[in-house]
C-alpha positions as CSV (number, residue, x, y, z in Angstrom):
1,X,89.6,-82.4,80.2
2,X,86.0,-83.8,80.2
3,X,83.4,-82.1,82.3
4,X,80.5,-84.2,83.7
5,X,77.1,-83.4,82.4
6,X,75.0,-81.5,85.0
7,X,72.0,-83.2,86.6
8,X,68.5,-81.8,86.8
9,X,69.1,-79.9,90.0
10,X,72.4,-78.5,88.8
11,X,71.0,-77.3,85.4
12,X,69.7,-73.9,84.7
13,X,66.2,-72.7,85.6
14,X,65.3,-72.5,81.9
15,X,66.2,-76.2,81.3
16,X,64.2,-77.3,84.4
17,X,61.1,-75.3,83.2
18,X,61.4,-76.8,79.7
19,X,61.5,-80.4,81.1
20,X,58.6,-79.9,83.5
21,X,56.4,-78.2,80.9
22,X,57.0,-81.0,78.4
23,X,56.3,-83.5,81.2
24,X,53.0,-81.8,82.0
25,X,52.1,-82.0,78.3
26,X,53.0,-85.7,78.4
27,X,50.7,-86.2,81.4
28,X,47.8,-84.6,79.5
29,X,48.4,-86.7,76.4
30,X,48.6,-89.9,78.4
31,X,45.4,-89.0,80.1
32,X,43.7,-88.5,76.7
33,X,45.0,-91.9,75.5
34,X,43.7,-93.5,78.7
35,X,40.2,-92.1,78.3
36,X,40.1,-92.9,74.6
37,X,40.9,-96.6,75.3
38,X,38.4,-96.8,78.1
39,X,35.6,-95.3,75.9
40,X,36.4,-97.7,73.0
41,X,36.7,-100.7,75.4
42,X,39.9,-101.9,73.7
43,X,40.6,-104.5,76.4
44,X,41.7,-104.6,80.0
45,X,45.3,-105.3,79.2
46,X,45.8,-102.1,77.1
47,X,43.9,-100.0,79.5
48,X,45.9,-101.3,82.5
49,X,49.3,-100.7,80.7
50,X,48.2,-97.1,79.8
51,X,47.1,-96.5,83.4
52,X,50.5,-97.8,84.6
53,X,52.3,-95.5,82.2
54,X,50.3,-92.6,83.4
55,X,51.0,-93.4,87.0
56,X,54.8,-93.7,86.4
57,X,54.8,-90.4,84.5
58,X,52.9,-88.8,87.4
59,X,55.6,-90.1,89.9
60,X,58.3,-88.8,87.6
61,X,56.7,-85.4,87.5
62,X,56.3,-85.4,91.3
63,X,60.1,-86.1,91.5
64,X,60.9,-83.2,89.1
65,X,58.8,-80.8,91.2
66,X,60.6,-81.9,94.3
67,X,64.0,-81.4,92.6
68,X,62.9,-78.0,91.4
69,X,61.8,-77.0,95.0
70,X,65.3,-78.1,96.3
71,X,66.9,-76.0,93.7
72,X,64.9,-72.9,94.6
73,X,64.9,-73.3,98.5
74,X,68.4,-74.8,98.7
75,X,67.4,-77.6,101.2
76,X,70.2,-79.8,102.3
77,X,69.4,-83.5,101.4
78,X,70.3,-85.7,98.6
79,X,68.2,-85.2,95.4
80,X,66.4,-88.1,93.5
81,X,67.9,-87.5,90.1
82,X,71.4,-86.3,91.2
83,X,73.3,-88.6,88.8
84,X,70.9,-88.4,85.9
85,X,72.0,-85.9,83.3
86,X,69.5,-83.1,82.6
87,X,69.9,-83.0,78.8
88,X,69.4,-86.8,78.6
89,X,66.3,-86.3,80.7
90,X,65.1,-83.6,78.2
91,X,65.7,-85.9,75.3
92,X,63.7,-88.7,76.8
93,X,60.8,-86.4,77.6
94,X,60.8,-85.1,74.0
95,X,60.7,-88.6,72.7
96,X,57.9,-89.5,75.1
97,X,56.0,-86.4,73.8
98,X,56.5,-87.5,70.2
99,X,55.3,-91.0,71.0
100,X,52.2,-89.8,72.7
101,X,51.3,-87.5,69.8
102,X,51.5,-90.5,67.4
103,X,49.6,-92.6,69.9
104,X,46.7,-90.0,70.0
105,X,46.8,-89.8,66.2
106,X,46.4,-93.6,66.0
107,X,43.6,-93.5,68.6
108,X,41.7,-90.9,66.5
109,X,42.1,-93.0,63.4
110,X,40.9,-96.2,65.2
111,X,38.0,-94.3,66.7
112,X,36.7,-93.3,63.3
113,X,37.1,-96.8,61.9
114,X,35.8,-98.8,64.8
115,X,32.4,-99.4,66.3
116,X,31.8,-98.3,69.9
117,X,28.8,-97.3,72.0
118,X,29.5,-93.7,71.5
119,X,29.8,-94.1,67.7
120,X,26.6,-96.0,67.7
121,X,24.8,-93.3,69.7
122,X,26.3,-90.6,67.4
123,X,25.1,-92.4,64.3
124,X,21.6,-92.9,65.7
125,X,21.4,-89.2,66.5
126,X,22.3,-88.3,62.9
127,X,19.5,-90.3,61.3
128,X,16.5,-88.2,60.1
129,X,13.9,-90.4,61.8
130,X,13.2,-91.0,65.4
131,X,14.6,-94.2,67.0
132,X,14.0,-95.7,70.4
133,X,15.0,-99.0,72.0
134,X,13.4,-100.1,75.2
135,X,13.2,-103.3,77.3
136,X,10.3,-105.2,78.6
137,X,10.0,-103.0,81.7
138,X,9.8,-99.8,79.5
139,X,13.3,-98.6,80.4
140,X,15.0,-96.6,77.6
141,X,18.1,-98.4,76.3
142,X,18.8,-96.0,73.4
143,X,16.9,-93.0,72.2
144,X,18.1,-90.4,69.7
145,X,17.5,-86.6,69.7
146,X,14.7,-86.7,67.1
147,X,12.6,-89.1,69.1
148,X,13.1,-87.0,72.2
149,X,11.8,-83.9,70.3
150,X,8.8,-85.8,69.0
151,X,8.0,-87.2,72.5
152,X,8.1,-83.7,73.9
153,X,5.6,-82.5,71.3
154,X,3.5,-85.6,71.7
155,X,3.4,-85.9,75.5
156,X,4.6,-82.5,76.7
157,X,7.7,-84.0,78.4
158,X,11.0,-85.5,77.3
159,X,11.1,-89.3,77.1
160,X,12.1,-91.0,80.3
161,X,10.0,-94.1,80.3
162,X,8.6,-95.8,77.1
163,X,5.2,-96.4,78.7
164,X,4.4,-92.7,78.5
165,X,5.1,-92.7,74.7
166,X,3.2,-95.9,74.3
167,X,0.1,-94.5,75.9
168,X,0.3,-91.4,73.7
169,X,0.6,-93.5,70.5
170,X,-2.1,-96.1,71.3
171,X,-4.5,-94.1,73.5
172,X,-5.8,-90.6,73.6
173,X,-3.3,-89.2,76.3
174,X,-1.5,-86.8,74.0
175,X,-1.3,-83.0,73.6
176,X,-4.4,-81.3,72.2
177,X,-2.6,-79.6,69.3
178,X,-1.4,-83.0,68.0
179,X,-4.0,-84.6,65.6
180,X,-4.2,-88.3,64.9
181,X,-4.8,-88.7,61.1
182,X,-4.9,-92.6,61.0
183,X,-5.7,-94.9,63.9
184,X,-4.5,-97.9,61.9
185,X,-1.0,-96.7,61.1
186,X,-0.5,-94.3,64.1
187,X,0.0,-91.2,61.9
188,X,0.0,-87.8,63.7
189,X,-0.1,-84.2,62.5
190,X,2.2,-82.0,64.7
191,X,1.8,-78.3,65.4
192,X,4.9,-77.4,63.2
193,X,3.0,-78.8,60.1
194,X,5.0,-82.1,59.9
195,X,3.3,-85.5,59.7
196,X,5.0,-88.5,61.5
197,X,4.1,-92.2,61.5
198,X,5.1,-94.3,64.5
199,X,5.8,-98.1,64.2
200,X,6.9,-100.7,66.7
201,X,9.0,-103.7,66.0
202,X,9.7,-106.4,68.6
203,X,13.3,-107.6,68.3
204,X,13.3,-111.3,67.3
205,X,16.8,-112.3,68.4
206,X,16.7,-114.9,71.3
207,X,19.1,-112.8,73.3
208,X,17.0,-109.7,72.8
209,X,13.7,-111.2,73.7
210,X,11.4,-108.5,75.2
211,X,13.2,-105.6,73.7
212,X,11.2,-103.2,71.5
213,X,12.3,-100.9,68.6
214,X,10.1,-97.9,67.9
215,X,10.7,-95.9,64.8
216,X,9.1,-92.5,63.8
217,X,9.2,-91.8,60.1
218,X,8.5,-88.4,58.5
219,X,5.7,-88.9,56.0
220,X,4.9,-85.2,55.5
221,X,5.7,-85.2,51.8
222,X,3.7,-88.4,51.2
223,X,0.7,-87.0,53.1
224,X,0.7,-83.6,51.3
225,X,1.2,-85.2,47.9
226,X,-1.7,-87.6,48.7
227,X,-3.9,-84.7,49.6
228,X,-3.0,-82.9,46.5
229,X,-3.7,-86.0,44.4
230,X,-7.0,-86.4,46.1
231,X,-8.0,-82.8,45.4
232,X,-6.9,-83.2,41.8
233,X,-9.0,-86.4,41.4
234,X,-12.1,-84.6,42.8
235,X,-11.5,-81.8,40.3
236,X,-11.1,-84.3,37.5
237,X,-14.2,-86.1,38.5
238,X,-16.1,-82.8,38.4
239,X,-14.8,-82.0,35.0
240,X,-15.6,-85.5,33.8
241,X,-19.2,-85.1,34.9
242,X,-19.3,-81.7,33.1
243,X,-17.9,-83.3,29.9
244,X,-20.4,-86.2,30.1
245,X,-23.2,-83.7,30.4
246,X,-21.8,-81.7,27.5
247,X,-21.5,-84.8,25.4
248,X,-25.1,-85.8,26.2
249,X,-26.3,-82.3,25.3
250,X,-24.3,-82.4,22.1
251,X,-25.8,-85.8,21.3
252,X,-29.3,-84.4,22.0
253,X,-28.7,-81.4,19.7
254,X,-27.4,-83.6,17.0
255,X,-30.4,-85.9,17.2
256,X,-32.7,-82.9,17.2
257,X,-31.0,-81.5,14.2
258,X,-31.2,-84.9,12.4
259,X,-34.9,-85.3,13.4
260,X,-35.7,-81.8,12.2
261,X,-33.9,-82.5,8.9
262,X,-35.8,-85.8,8.5
263,X,-39.1,-84.1,9.3
264,X,-38.5,-81.5,6.7
265,X,-37.7,-84.1,4.1
266,X,-40.9,-86.1,5.2
267,X,-42.9,-82.9,5.0
268,X,-41.7,-82.1,1.5
269,X,-42.3,-85.7,0.4
270,X,-45.7,-85.7,2.0
271,X,-46.7,-82.5,0.2
272,X,-45.5,-83.7,-3.1
273,X,-47.5,-87.0,-2.8
274,X,-50.6,-85.1,-1.8
275,X,-50.2,-82.8,-4.7
276,X,-49.8,-85.8,-7.1
277,X,-52.9,-87.5,-5.7
278,X,-54.9,-84.3,-6.0
279,X,-53.8,-83.9,-9.7
280,X,-54.7,-87.6,-10.2
281,X,-58.2,-87.0,-8.7
282,X,-58.5,-83.9,-10.9
283,X,-57.6,-86.2,-13.8
284,X,-54.6,-84.1,-14.6
285,X,-52.3,-87.1,-14.3
286,X,-52.5,-90.8,-15.1
287,X,-54.5,-93.0,-12.6
288,X,-51.7,-95.6,-12.8
289,X,-49.5,-93.4,-10.5
290,X,-52.1,-93.5,-7.7
291,X,-50.8,-96.8,-6.2
292,X,-47.2,-95.5,-6.2
293,X,-48.2,-92.3,-4.4
294,X,-50.3,-94.2,-1.8
295,X,-47.4,-96.5,-1.0
296,X,-45.2,-93.5,-0.5
297,X,-47.7,-91.9,1.8
298,X,-47.9,-95.2,3.8
299,X,-44.1,-95.2,4.3
300,X,-44.2,-91.6,5.4
301,X,-46.9,-92.4,7.9
302,X,-44.8,-95.2,9.3
303,X,-41.9,-92.8,9.7
304,X,-43.9,-90.1,11.4
305,X,-45.5,-92.6,13.9
306,X,-42.1,-94.3,14.7
307,X,-43.0,-97.7,13.2
308,X,-41.4,-99.7,10.5
309,X,-44.1,-102.2,9.8
310,X,-47.8,-102.1,9.2
311,X,-49.1,-104.6,11.7
312,X,-48.5,-104.4,15.5
313,X,-47.3,-108.0,15.8
314,X,-44.7,-107.4,13.1
315,X,-43.7,-104.2,14.9
316,X,-42.9,-106.0,18.2
317,X,-41.0,-108.7,16.3
318,X,-38.9,-106.1,14.7
319,X,-38.2,-104.6,18.1
320,X,-37.1,-108.0,19.4
321,X,-34.8,-108.4,16.4
322,X,-33.2,-105.1,17.1
323,X,-32.7,-106.1,20.8
324,X,-31.0,-109.3,19.8
325,X,-28.6,-107.4,17.6
326,X,-27.6,-105.5,20.6
327,X,-27.2,-108.7,22.7
328,X,-30.3,-108.0,24.8
329,X,-33.0,-110.6,25.6
330,X,-36.6,-109.4,26.2
331,X,-38.7,-111.1,29.0
332,X,-42.3,-109.9,28.6
333,X,-45.1,-110.6,31.1
334,X,-48.5,-109.6,29.9
335,X,-50.1,-108.7,26.6
336,X,-49.3,-105.9,24.2
337,X,-52.0,-103.3,23.8
338,X,-54.2,-103.2,20.7
339,X,-54.7,-99.5,20.8
340,X,-52.4,-98.0,18.1
341,X,-51.2,-95.0,20.1
342,X,-50.5,-97.1,23.2
343,X,-48.9,-99.8,21.1
344,X,-46.6,-97.2,19.5
345,X,-45.6,-95.6,22.9
346,X,-45.0,-99.1,24.4
347,X,-42.8,-100.1,21.6
348,X,-41.0,-96.8,21.8
349,X,-40.4,-97.2,25.6
350,X,-39.1,-100.8,25.0
351,X,-36.6,-99.6,22.3
352,X,-35.3,-96.7,24.5
353,X,-34.8,-99.0,27.5
354,X,-33.1,-101.6,25.4
355,X,-30.7,-99.0,24.0
356,X,-29.9,-97.6,27.5
357,X,-29.4,-101.1,28.9
358,X,-26.8,-101.9,26.2
359,X,-25.1,-98.5,26.3
360,X,-25.1,-97.5,29.9
361,X,-26.0,-100.5,32.1
362,X,-24.1,-103.1,30.1
363,X,-26.8,-105.6,30.8
364,X,-28.1,-108.7,28.9
365,X,-31.9,-108.8,29.8
366,X,-34.7,-106.3,29.8
367,X,-37.8,-107.2,31.9
368,X,-41.2,-105.8,30.7
369,X,-44.4,-106.1,32.7
370,X,-47.7,-105.1,31.1
371,X,-50.9,-104.9,33.1
372,X,-54.2,-103.9,31.5
373,X,-57.3,-102.6,33.4
374,X,-60.6,-101.2,32.1
375,X,-59.3,-97.7,31.8
376,X,-55.4,-97.8,31.8
377,X,-52.4,-99.7,30.7
378,X,-49.6,-100.0,33.3
379,X,-46.0,-100.6,32.0
380,X,-42.9,-101.3,34.1
381,X,-39.5,-101.9,32.5
382,X,-36.2,-102.9,34.3
383,X,-33.0,-104.6,33.4
384,X,-30.2,-106.8,35.0
385,X,-27.4,-104.3,34.2
386,X,-25.3,-102.1,36.5
387,X,-27.0,-99.6,38.8
388,X,-27.1,-96.0,37.5
389,X,-24.5,-93.5,38.7
390,X,-25.3,-91.3,41.6
391,X,-27.5,-88.3,40.8
392,X,-28.3,-89.8,37.4
393,X,-30.9,-87.9,35.3
394,X,-33.1,-88.5,32.2
395,X,-31.3,-88.3,28.9
396,X,-32.6,-87.0,25.6
397,X,-34.4,-90.2,24.7
398,X,-36.3,-90.6,28.0
399,X,-37.2,-86.9,28.0
400,X,-38.6,-87.1,24.5
401,X,-40.6,-90.2,25.5
402,X,-42.0,-88.4,28.5
403,X,-43.2,-85.5,26.3
404,X,-44.9,-88.0,24.0
405,X,-46.6,-89.9,26.9
406,X,-47.8,-86.6,28.6
407,X,-49.1,-85.4,25.2
408,X,-51.4,-88.5,25.2
409,X,-52.6,-87.6,28.8
410,X,-50.4,-90.4,30.3
411,X,-47.9,-90.3,33.1
412,X,-44.3,-91.5,33.3
413,X,-41.9,-92.0,36.2
414,X,-38.1,-92.9,36.1
415,X,-36.4,-94.5,39.2
416,X,-32.6,-94.6,39.3
417,X,-32.0,-96.0,42.9
418,X,-31.2,-98.7,43.8
419,X,-31.8,-100.0,40.2
420,X,-33.3,-98.4,37.1
421,X,-37.0,-98.7,36.6
422,X,-39.4,-97.1,34.1
423,X,-43.1,-96.9,35.0
424,X,-45.8,-95.6,32.6
425,X,-49.5,-95.3,32.8
426,X,-51.4,-94.9,29.5
427,X,-55.1,-94.2,29.2
428,X,-57.3,-96.1,26.7
429,X,-58.8,-94.1,23.9
430,X,-62.0,-94.7,22.0
């Protein structure tokens, strides 16, 4: 004998509770699927079908609650699911639950692999820079969390309209503790020690005409590295100046040592020649050696006086030849002095200026102006080379020349700005 399967109202309380609990879970799962499809904008057809499924499930759940109330209160009217077996109903609800679980799993997978307004907003929030999109009226279309934080530090309030941020970037309406480092690139130093650069880019798509993209980039590392490099360059420049001064002092000391050694040799040679001449005059040596000793003395006199020739005209020609070897042309206005001392000092000044022009100024022409009065000789020497460095000073050659000029009761002045100029005044001597 086959017994008919009990309906929902005829089944046990445990079976009824199980079916209703599963149905409530199905309603929650269907609601999640509906919201997911609405957020992803999958299409009106899918959204409407999911909404219809949710509505039918809600009606079915309402009917189950009504049947359960009839079972508890024993009301006398015909139930809705009287002929529908309870166990078959339980099986269908279980299958619906499994289907909805797989549907939600599919929705999650499609959400992570599809592009939606929420995914775009989440991606923009995760970037390390500040991003803001606004329309032509200044309304905010999209703004990430970082840009909101920067706007709060820059203007004192969170960003609600782009015009407030524009005024803070382009004008002086910003917080006092925010310092603008560069007006050209809109670089700002914030109280937390970070440095940000703001840039605006109008969108060029025809459909996006009038929209503006603003980006804030963290340039703290670049800024601090640049400051460190700048400080290191200043230190290196200071060390280079010290090294150049040291090299000049070393060169001066070497020249002084060489000069001292040469003077000692000249002194010894001078003494030997004078002794030989004395012995000749005392007739202790042959008179034929007199000419040789006089020639030796003459050469030693040339060395001591800084000349290499006997006549002044030949001396200046020799100076011009030395200048040509260095690639320097002499342009002389005026006449050379006839006085031996002034002639020697003039030639020495020209040689020193030619050497400095070739070595330091990298010029090609030295200009010499000579003016003679009744009592003095005025000399001015310049060149067409590069201007001297800032805070330039006299080197060893010019300092030695100054001592020689002042020893002859003359005066000397060196000018380094804006161009190099040497001025000398030498008195005539009887």
